[in-house]
KOLNUPA-99489 format. One line per 2 residues: their letters; for each residue x, y, z of C-alpha. Coordinates in steps of 0.001 Angstrom, whole numbers, plus 500000, padded with zeros to 6 digits. Example, Ala and Ser with C-alpha at 12.3 -4.5 7.8 and 13.67 -1.06 7.14 Angstrom:
# residues 2
AS> 512300,495500,507800; 513670,498940,507140
# end
This chain:
# residues 232
XX> 601045,314591,888443; 599219,316427,891228
XX> 600136,318184,894457; 597841,318493,897462
XX> 597908,321711,899513; 596287,322572,902819
XX> 596578,325290,905438; 599973,323952,906532
XX> 601417,323786,903020; 602139,320915,900640
XX> 600930,317529,901845; 601718,315322,898870
XX> 603022,315253,895324; 602085,312174,893360
XX> 599935,310535,890748; 596198,310043,890514
XX> 596165,306899,892651; 598093,308533,895488
XX> 595812,311585,895579; 592743,309367,895311
XX> 593863,307360,898359; 594897,310337,900498
XX> 592722,310241,903622; 592389,314031,904219
XX> 591213,314622,900643; 588744,311751,900815
XX> 587458,313053,904159; 586692,316449,902662
XX> 585052,314811,899636; 582791,312693,901862
XX> 581853,315698,903996; 580770,317681,900938
XX> 579171,314851,898999; 575669,316029,899955
XX> 576294,319487,898461; 579062,319221,895828
XX> 581280,322268,895362; 580565,324783,892625
XX> 577462,323233,891041; 575973,326686,890602
XX> 577106,328543,887505; 580148,326438,886668
XX> 578940,326104,883067; 578466,329806,882386
XX> 579949,331242,879177; 582262,333502,881199
XX> 584549,330603,882075; 584543,328997,878663
XX> 587438,330796,876960; 590985,331755,877765
XX> 591890,335313,878680; 595118,337187,879408
XX> 597526,335751,881954; 597381,337360,885396
XX> 599624,336770,888424; 599995,337745,892007
XX> 599417,336951,895645; 596371,339138,896203
XX> 595128,338766,892731; 592731,336746,890947
XX> 592277,332369,889736; 589130,330773,888324
XX> 587820,331624,884871; 587998,334204,882131
XX> 585909,336663,880151; 584424,335471,876876
XX> 586521,337698,874634; 589632,337588,872462
XX> 591189,335329,869867; 590877,332284,872112
XX> 587152,331968,871338; 586899,329408,868572
XX> 584125,329678,865998; 582147,326654,864851
XX> 583917,326461,861486; 587304,326081,863178
XX> 585991,323351,865436; 584551,321445,862487
XX> 587799,321830,860571; 589745,320429,863511
XX> 587593,317330,863761; 587602,316949,859985
XX> 591315,316297,860061; 593152,319624,860143
XX> 596750,318388,860540; 598048,321763,861752
XX> 596279,321365,865099; 597242,318722,867622
XX> 594979,316788,870026; 594680,318201,873537
XX> 596212,315906,876129; 597553,318069,878964
XX> 596001,320506,881421; 597991,323555,880277
XX> 596459,323282,876799; 592944,323838,878087
XX> 593146,325667,881423; 591882,329224,881814
XX> 594772,331612,882386; 592946,334609,883797
XX> 593580,334237,887506; 590702,334914,889896
XX> 591556,334094,893520; 590781,335249,897053
XX> 593123,335670,899985; 593067,333634,903166
XX> 591295,335680,905856; 588919,337356,903381
XX> 585239,337359,904282; 582775,335359,902237
XX> 581118,338653,901298; 584355,339886,899746
XX> 585060,336528,898103; 581615,336239,896578
XX> 581789,339824,895288; 585102,339060,893579
XX> 583796,335832,892068; 580523,337413,890948
XX> 582265,340295,889186; 584608,337848,887426
XX> 581740,335522,886495; 583275,332414,888091
XX> 581701,329846,890418; 584803,328883,892385
XX> 588247,330284,893177; 591404,329120,894968
XX> 592133,330585,898397; 595733,331798,898648
XX> 598070,332195,901608; 600250,335268,902298
XX> 602958,334063,899904; 600467,333436,897095
XX> 600376,329685,897649; 597178,327638,897292
XX> 595525,326785,900602; 592038,325778,899565
XX> 589111,326258,897220; 585903,328239,897815
XX> 582702,328218,895766; 579393,330036,895545
XX> 577769,326902,896935; 579637,327403,900211
XX> 577455,330440,900871; 574286,328453,901482
XX> 575695,325064,902437; 574019,323835,905612
XX> 571010,326177,905510; 567666,324409,905938
XX> 565231,324506,903015; 562231,325494,905169
XX> 563651,328716,906614; 561409,331738,906424
XX> 562673,334727,904464; 563669,336899,907428
XX> 565522,334101,909213; 567253,333051,906019
XX> 568430,336599,905281; 569815,336916,908799
XX> 571692,333617,908589; 573084,334410,905159
XX> 574270,337830,906364; 576019,336135,909272
XX> 577534,333579,906918; 578842,336311,904621
XX> 580765,337838,907529; 582681,334575,908133
XX> 586168,334006,906732; 586604,331848,903658
XX> 589019,329669,905640; 586091,328316,907669
XX> 584170,326992,904662; 586769,326350,901958
XX> 587657,322927,900618; 591024,321997,902157
XX> 593268,320182,901483; 592766,320645,897768
XX> 594444,318860,894824; 596398,321130,892493
XX> 597138,319931,888982; 600442,320626,887280
XX> 600561,322034,883729; 601623,318684,882238
XX> 599004,316646,884114; 597007,314503,881645
XX> 593537,315945,881026; 591899,312562,881545
XX> 593432,312226,885013; 592366,315739,885999
XX> 588818,315098,884763; 588681,311770,886585
XX> 589794,313357,889868; 587225,316156,889503
XX> 584501,313584,888921; 585478,311357,891841
XX> 585806,314205,894357; 582789,316198,893197
XX> 584912,319204,892255; 583804,321676,889605
XX> 587402,322583,888842; 591046,322215,889806
XX> 593644,324922,890419; 596740,324543,888256
XX> 599972,325493,889971; 603737,325542,889666
XX> 606114,323483,891776; 605828,325993,894646
XX> 602043,325863,894784; 601542,329266,893178
XX> 598508,329200,890848; 599054,329773,887154
XX> 595594,328809,885910; 592368,326942,886573
XX> 590760,323952,884859; 586958,323889,885103
XX> 584265,321618,883753; 583481,324364,881267
XX> 587048,324221,879981; 586681,320466,879417
XX> 583396,320985,877565; 585033,323683,875456
XX> 587766,321231,874572; 585150,318800,873282
XX> 583298,321352,871164; 585417,324340,870121
XX> 589107,323568,870572; 591447,321278,868594
XX> 590592,317571,868922; 590503,316379,872513
XX> 592225,313014,873030; 589570,311188,875051
XX> 591088,307733,874961; 594833,307879,875528
# end
């Protein structure tokens, strides 16, 4: 199950087919198809493991630091795939999502957003409204989207500086699908692939983020976590 949130709040709650067919979401996906969101850095080690759970309206959703007991060593991964019966296959989003919340607030400048994301080592982050609800998704790729490749250095620096002063609301992906904790991993991965998203916010029934599922999290599930159920 997914919910779709935009600047005016919740638009839809439904299954994969309903989100896939929702015109506003498809419109955003088509607009950004030339420069998919979050291609840069979404496979960095910093978003590969789980970290401590954070919460809050002005706080932080996207990826975690590569520390703690959640980092699985190769021996554990091999044991899992060799038939360790004490570990169950991963089937739902909550089993694999990163729980360290890295988010930016609506109205923040791109400069502030990119600083937050850079310090946290994440390539994308949900944009939250005043009540802590998801309104959109912003990525590092939004910084340079639309800039011509043949700009000279001085012109490019000027345009980028101007872009950094803009609000995230002007460049964020919105409306954005938000997965629920019990959403099947296969459905979340399929939606990310179809829409060109590098990750999906994971939220509660009120649209407040509780985690983030990235491509790196899916890759981690295939290599270091308990067996990932790819077929059911």
